Z-matrix of the N, CA and C atoms (Angstrom, degrees):
N
C 1 1.447
C 2 1.519 1 109.20
N 3 1.295 2 115.65 1 132.95
C 4 1.447 3 121.83 2 179.21
C 5 1.524 4 109.04 3 -84.86
N 6 1.318 5 115.54 4 125.66
C 7 1.466 6 120.36 5 -179.95
C 8 1.522 7 107.45 6 -91.84
N 9 1.337 8 115.71 7 112.16
C 10 1.462 9 119.99 8 177.35
C 11 1.524 10 108.63 9 -105.54
N 12 1.311 11 116.43 10 -175.96
C 13 1.461 12 120.46 11 -177.80
C 14 1.529 13 112.48 12 -63.05
N 15 1.329 14 116.06 13 -34.60
C 16 1.467 15 120.00 14 178.95
C 17 1.527 16 109.90 15 -63.56
N 18 1.335 17 116.58 16 -46.35
C 19 1.464 18 121.01 17 -179.97
C 20 1.528 19 110.71 18 -65.03
N 21 1.320 20 117.31 19 -38.72
C 22 1.466 21 120.77 20 178.08
C 23 1.537 22 110.07 21 -63.03
N 24 1.317 23 115.60 22 -40.82
C 25 1.473 24 119.71 23 -179.63
C 26 1.528 25 111.29 24 -65.02
N 27 1.346 26 116.26 25 -42.39
C 28 1.471 27 120.37 26 177.57
C 29 1.526 28 110.83 27 -60.94
N 30 1.332 29 116.14 28 -44.81
C 31 1.456 30 121.15 29 179.63
C 32 1.528 31 110.53 30 -62.50
N 33 1.305 32 116.23 31 -43.99
C 34 1.466 33 120.61 32 179.77
C 35 1.527 34 110.84 33 -61.52
N 36 1.326 35 116.75 34 -47.06
C 37 1.466 36 120.47 35 -179.75
C 38 1.530 37 111.40 36 -60.63
N 39 1.342 38 116.20 37 -43.90
C 40 1.460 39 120.18 38 -178.78
C 41 1.531 40 110.79 39 -66.16
N 42 1.322 41 117.09 40 -42.46
C 43 1.467 42 120.75 41 178.43
C 44 1.527 43 111.09 42 -63.74
N 45 1.310 44 117.20 43 -40.24
C 46 1.465 45 120.70 44 177.83
C 47 1.527 46 110.79 45 -60.41
N 48 1.325 47 116.23 46 -43.27
C 49 1.457 48 121.46 47 -178.04
C 50 1.532 49 110.79 48 -65.97
N 51 1.346 50 116.27 49 -41.17
C 52 1.469 51 119.61 50 -174.30
C 53 1.526 52 112.15 51 -86.29
N 54 1.365 53 117.79 52 -45.27
C 55 1.465 54 120.82 53 -169.70
C 56 1.525 55 114.97 54 -110.45
N 57 1.278 56 118.37 55 -14.64
C 58 1.457 57 120.25 56 -179.16
C 59 1.528 58 111.82 57 94.38
N 60 1.314 59 114.47 58 174.13
C 61 1.471 60 121.22 59 -172.35
C 62 1.528 61 113.20 60 -68.79
N 63 1.331 62 118.32 61 -42.21
C 64 1.463 63 120.96 62 -175.88
C 65 1.534 64 111.59 63 -63.66
N 66 1.332 65 117.30 64 -49.12
C 67 1.467 66 121.47 65 -179.97
C 68 1.530 67 109.78 66 -64.95
N 69 1.327 68 117.60 67 -40.20
C 70 1.470 69 121.46 68 179.12
C 71 1.521 70 110.60 69 -60.85
N 72 1.336 71 117.10 70 -45.37
C 73 1.466 72 120.25 71 179.47
C 74 1.525 73 111.46 72 -60.93
N 75 1.344 74 115.80 73 -41.01
C 76 1.473 75 119.94 74 179.51
C 77 1.529 76 110.40 75 -64.17
N 78 1.323 77 117.35 76 -48.26
C 79 1.467 78 120.80 77 -178.91
C 80 1.529 79 112.27 78 -64.65
N 81 1.321 80 116.90 79 -43.07
C 82 1.462 81 120.31 80 -177.74
C 83 1.529 82 111.52 81 -68.74
N 84 1.336 83 117.02 82 -28.12
C 85 1.466 84 120.63 83 177.99
C 86 1.522 85 111.26 84 -66.64
N 87 1.341 86 117.46 85 -22.39
C 88 1.461 87 121.42 86 -179.64
C 89 1.520 88 113.08 87 -87.71
N 90 1.296 89 118.55 88 -7.53
C 91 1.463 90 121.45 89 177.32
C 92 1.530 91 108.90 90 -90.57
N 93 1.301 92 116.69 91 141.99
C 94 1.468 93 117.58 92 178.70
C 95 1.532 94 109.76 93 -67.87
N 96 1.332 95 117.91 94 150.10
C 97 1.458 96 120.84 95 -178.97
C 98 1.529 97 112.21 96 -72.94
N 99 1.319 98 117.71 97 -10.06
C 100 1.466 99 122.86 98 179.26
C 101 1.525 100 108.41 99 -128.67
N 102 1.319 101 116.55 100 -177.04
C 103 1.459 102 119.86 101 178.32
C 104 1.521 103 111.95 102 -69.70
N 105 1.323 104 115.47 103 158.05
C 106 1.466 105 120.75 104 -179.07
C 107 1.522 106 112.35 105 -62.71
N 108 1.308 107 117.41 106 -23.12
C 109 1.465 108 120.08 107 179.01
C 110 1.524 109 110.94 108 -67.14
N 111 1.331 110 116.91 109 -21.85
C 112 1.464 111 120.72 110 -178.82
C 113 1.523 112 113.40 111 -90.88
N 114 1.316 113 118.07 112 -2.24
C 115 1.458 114 121.98 113 -178.79
C 116 1.525 115 109.03 114 -90.69
N 117 1.337 116 116.21 115 133.01
C 118 1.466 117 120.84 116 179.30
C 119 1.531 118 109.96 117 -74.77
N 120 1.327 119 115.80 118 139.46
C 121 1.463 120 120.92 119 178.30
C 122 1.524 121 109.37 120 -99.84
N 123 1.329 122 116.34 121 170.53
C 124 1.461 123 120.16 122 176.08
C 125 1.527 124 110.15 123 -60.88
N 126 1.311 125 116.32 124 -36.90
C 127 1.463 126 120.20 125 178.86
C 128 1.531 127 110.35 126 -65.02
N 129 1.340 128 117.08 127 -41.21
C 130 1.472 129 120.21 128 176.35
C 131 1.526 130 110.61 129 -58.82
N 132 1.320 131 115.44 130 -45.24
C 133 1.465 132 119.82 131 -179.88
C 134 1.523 133 111.42 132 -66.43
N 135 1.321 134 117.01 133 -38.61
C 136 1.466 135 120.61 134 177.06
C 137 1.519 136 111.74 135 -62.76
N 138 1.339 137 116.05 136 -43.42
C 139 1.468 138 120.09 137 177.51
C 140 1.529 139 111.07 138 -62.52
N 141 1.311 140 115.77 139 -42.21
C 142 1.459 141 119.99 140 178.54
C 143 1.526 142 110.52 141 -62.95
N 144 1.324 143 116.80 142 -41.72
C 145 1.465 144 120.70 143 178.67
C 146 1.528 145 110.59 144 -61.40
N 147 1.328 146 117.26 145 -41.35
C 148 1.465 147 121.17 146 178.80
C 149 1.520 148 110.89 147 -62.58
N 150 1.316 149 116.73 148 -45.03
C 151 1.467 150 121.04 149 179.45
C 152 1.522 151 110.34 150 -63.13
N 153 1.338 152 116.18 151 -44.30
C 154 1.459 153 119.57 152 -179.78
C 155 1.522 154 112.08 153 -64.45
N 156 1.336 155 116.82 154 -39.88
C 157 1.471 156 119.43 155 177.48
C 158 1.524 157 110.83 156 -61.38
N 159 1.331 158 116.92 157 -42.21
C 160 1.461 159 120.76 158 179.23
C 161 1.530 160 110.73 159 -63.25
N 162 1.319 161 116.54 160 -42.83
C 163 1.466 162 119.76 161 179.13
C 164 1.526 163 111.21 162 -65.58
N 165 1.329 164 116.87 163 -41.72
C 166 1.464 165 120.28 164 179.04
C 167 1.519 166 110.58 165 -64.16
N 168 1.334 167 117.03 166 -40.66
C 169 1.461 168 120.90 167 178.16
C 170 1.530 169 110.21 168 -61.45
N 171 1.327 170 116.31 169 -43.69
C 172 1.466 171 119.84 170 177.66
C 173 1.516 172 112.11 171 -62.64
N 174 1.322 173 116.28 172 -43.61
C 175 1.462 174 120.10 173 178.86
C 176 1.521 175 111.42 174 -65.41
N 177 1.336 176 116.07 175 -37.64
C 178 1.461 177 119.80 176 178.17
C 179 1.535 178 109.77 177 -61.31
N 180 1.330 179 116.38 178 -41.99
C 181 1.467 180 119.85 179 177.14
C 182 1.519 181 111.56 180 -63.28
N 183 1.334 182 116.66 181 -42.33
C 184 1.465 183 120.19 182 178.25
C 185 1.525 184 111.39 183 -61.36
N 186 1.328 185 116.06 184 -46.19
C 187 1.463 186 120.31 185 -178.67
C 188 1.525 187 110.50 186 -65.16
N 189 1.332 188 116.70 187 -40.87
C 190 1.459 189 120.08 188 178.42
C 191 1.524 190 110.61 189 -60.97
N 192 1.331 191 116.69 190 -42.90
C 193 1.461 192 120.36 191 177.34
C 194 1.521 193 112.42 192 -63.54
N 195 1.323 194 116.08 193 -42.17
C 196 1.471 195 120.15 194 178.67
C 197 1.529 196 110.81 195 -63.08
N 198 1.333 197 116.58 196 -43.00
C 199 1.467 198 120.21 197 179.77
C 200 1.523 199 110.33 198 -63.47
N 201 1.328 200 117.08 199 -41.79
C 202 1.468 201 120.23 200 178.47
C 203 1.526 202 110.03 201 -61.73
N 204 1.322 203 116.71 202 -41.97
C 205 1.460 204 120.15 203 177.79
C 206 1.518 205 111.62 204 -62.82
N 207 1.332 206 116.63 205 -42.24
C 208 1.463 207 120.23 206 178.46
C 209 1.518 208 111.47 207 -64.60
N 210 1.335 209 115.56 208 -39.60
C 211 1.470 210 118.38 209 177.92
C 212 1.519 211 110.81 210 -61.13
N 213 1.327 212 115.81 211 -42.36
C 214 1.460 213 119.44 212 177.68
C 215 1.513 214 111.55 213 -61.94
N 216 1.333 215 116.83 214 -43.31
C 217 1.462 216 121.03 215 178.56
C 218 1.522 217 111.13 216 -62.64
N 219 1.334 218 116.00 217 -44.76
C 220 1.464 219 120.52 218 -178.38
C 221 1.522 220 110.05 219 -66.25
N 222 1.330 221 116.99 220 -41.05
C 223 1.462 222 120.20 221 179.75
C 224 1.520 223 110.30 222 -61.49
N 225 1.325 224 117.24 223 -45.05
C 226 1.463 225 120.73 224 178.21
C 227 1.518 226 111.94 225 -63.76
N 228 1.321 227 116.25 226 -42.73
C 229 1.469 228 120.70 227 179.78
C 230 1.525 229 110.74 228 -64.99
N 231 1.332 230 116.99 229 -40.67
C 232 1.469 231 120.42 230 178.14
C 233 1.529 232 110.85 231 -63.93
N 234 1.331 233 117.46 232 -39.53
C 235 1.466 234 120.34 233 177.95
C 236 1.525 235 110.09 234 -63.14
N 237 1.338 236 116.99 235 -42.31
C 238 1.475 237 119.64 236 178.15
C 239 1.525 238 110.96 237 -64.24
N 240 1.339 239 116.99 238 -41.23
C 241 1.463 240 119.98 239 179.35
C 242 1.531 241 111.21 240 -65.20
N 243 1.334 242 116.54 241 -41.22
C 244 1.466 243 119.97 242 177.57
C 245 1.521 244 110.84 243 -59.70
N 246 1.322 245 115.95 244 -46.05
C 247 1.461 246 119.75 245 179.85
C 248 1.529 247 110.50 246 -62.83
N 249 1.320 248 117.38 247 -41.53
C 250 1.455 249 121.51 248 -179.90
C 251 1.528 250 111.07 249 -64.83
N 252 1.343 251 116.74 250 -46.40
C 253 1.462 252 120.91 251 179.58
C 254 1.518 253 110.11 252 -64.51
N 255 1.317 254 116.68 253 -41.38
C 256 1.464 255 120.52 254 179.01
C 257 1.530 256 110.52 255 -60.50
N 258 1.324 257 116.01 256 -45.09
C 259 1.465 258 120.04 257 177.94
C 260 1.523 259 111.74 258 -62.93
N 261 1.314 260 117.38 259 -40.95
C 262 1.466 261 121.30 260 179.01
C 263 1.533 262 110.88 261 -64.46
N 264 1.347 263 116.40 262 -41.05
C 265 1.464 264 119.98 263 179.50
C 266 1.528 265 110.26 264 -64.60
N 267 1.327 266 116.64 265 -41.71
C 268 1.471 267 119.97 266 178.48
C 269 1.526 268 110.06 267 -62.36
N 270 1.335 269 118.16 268 -46.56
C 271 1.467 270 121.20 269 179.43
C 272 1.534 271 111.03 270 -61.72
N 273 1.331 272 115.57 271 -41.28
C 274 1.462 273 119.57 272 179.75
C 275 1.529 274 110.39 273 -65.30
N 276 1.325 275 116.05 274 -41.77
C 277 1.470 276 119.86 275 179.31
C 278 1.524 277 110.21 276 -62.48
N 279 1.343 278 118.43 277 -45.77
C 280 1.468 279 121.28 278 177.28
C 281 1.520 280 111.10 279 -60.11
N 282 1.324 281 116.50 280 -39.35
C 283 1.460 282 119.93 281 -179.44
C 284 1.526 283 110.65 282 -65.91
N 285 1.367 284 116.65 283 -44.05
C 286 1.465 285 120.40 284 179.97
C 287 1.526 286 110.23 285 -63.81
N 288 1.337 287 116.73 286 -45.61
C 289 1.479 288 120.01 287 179.72
C 290 1.524 289 110.01 288 -63.94
N 291 1.336 290 116.49 289 -43.70
C 292 1.473 291 119.66 290 179.05
C 293 1.510 292 111.78 291 -62.07
N 294 1.307 293 117.76 292 -41.58
C 295 1.458 294 121.59 293 178.71
C 296 1.521 295 110.31 294 -65.51
N 297 1.324 296 116.38 295 -42.06
C 298 1.463 297 121.00 296 179.24
C 299 1.532 298 110.34 297 -62.32
N 300 1.324 299 116.89 298 -47.87
C 301 1.472 300 121.19 299 -179.83
C 302 1.523 301 109.84 300 -62.07
N 303 1.328 302 117.20 301 -43.48
C 304 1.463 303 121.05 302 179.28
C 305 1.523 304 110.32 303 -61.43
N 306 1.315 305 117.87 304 -42.94
C 307 1.463 306 121.58 305 177.99
C 308 1.526 307 110.69 306 -64.13
N 309 1.320 308 117.34 307 -39.41
C 310 1.466 309 121.20 308 179.87
C 311 1.526 310 110.79 309 -64.91
N 312 1.351 311 115.80 310 -45.56
C 313 1.467 312 118.69 311 178.40
C 314 1.529 313 110.69 312 -65.78
N 315 1.326 314 116.23 313 -38.86
C 316 1.470 315 119.54 314 177.85
C 317 1.516 316 111.43 315 -63.27
N 318 1.339 317 116.47 316 -42.55
C 319 1.461 318 121.10 317 179.13
C 320 1.522 319 110.05 318 -66.45
N 321 1.326 320 116.47 319 -42.77
C 322 1.470 321 120.26 320 178.83
C 323 1.528 322 110.05 321 -62.51
N 324 1.321 323 116.82 322 -42.16
C 325 1.477 324 119.89 323 177.75
C 326 1.514 325 111.49 324 -63.80
N 327 1.308 326 116.44 325 -40.07
C 328 1.462 327 120.72 326 178.84
C 329 1.523 328 110.78 327 -64.07
N 330 1.331 329 117.09 328 -43.67
C 331 1.466 330 121.92 329 179.13
C 332 1.522 331 109.36 330 -63.60
N 333 1.317 332 117.76 331 -44.51
C 334 1.477 333 120.38 332 178.63
C 335 1.514 334 110.75 333 -63.26
N 336 1.305 335 116.73 334 -38.80
C 337 1.478 336 120.33 335 178.87
C 338 1.514 337 111.04 336 -64.75
N 339 1.326 338 116.19 337 -43.09
C 340 1.471 339 119.77 338 178.82
C 341 1.521 340 109.69 339 -64.78
N 342 1.332 341 117.93 340 -41.18
C 343 1.464 342 121.61 341 178.58
C 344 1.525 343 111.10 342 -64.03
N 345 1.310 344 117.99 343 -37.41
C 346 1.481 345 121.68 344 177.77
C 347 1.508 346 110.23 345 -65.48
N 348 1.329 347 117.13 346 -40.26
C 349 1.450 348 119.78 347 -179.46
C 350 1.532 349 111.63 348 -73.09
N 351 1.328 350 115.49 349 -30.30
C 352 1.465 351 119.81 350 -177.71
C 353 1.526 352 111.49 351 -74.35
N 354 1.301 353 123.51 352 -18.02
C 355 1.460 354 125.40 353 -178.78
C 356 1.452 355 112.24 354 -76.82
């Protein structure tokens, strides 16, 4: 039997007449506010849990794959950056050494020139 608002009202009125307001309130609080067809059962919750676990497992696989892809991208990018920085350091080192040697030869030439003029 489907319990609708009319049936709930009849039950409430009868309970009030027989048991009084306090007992009626207690009993009516234990009835669902809607029909029993709208109440979730343990089986409904179990089915929902199974579906959610499957979805979470699928998402976990997707995220794991995405993270692996990102790691690969980052590893490749880091290797390119290392090579670029290494090349820049080598060029900078050659430039510093070349500048130093050029300054040394220039200074040596200047000293020799001054010594030639001083004789």
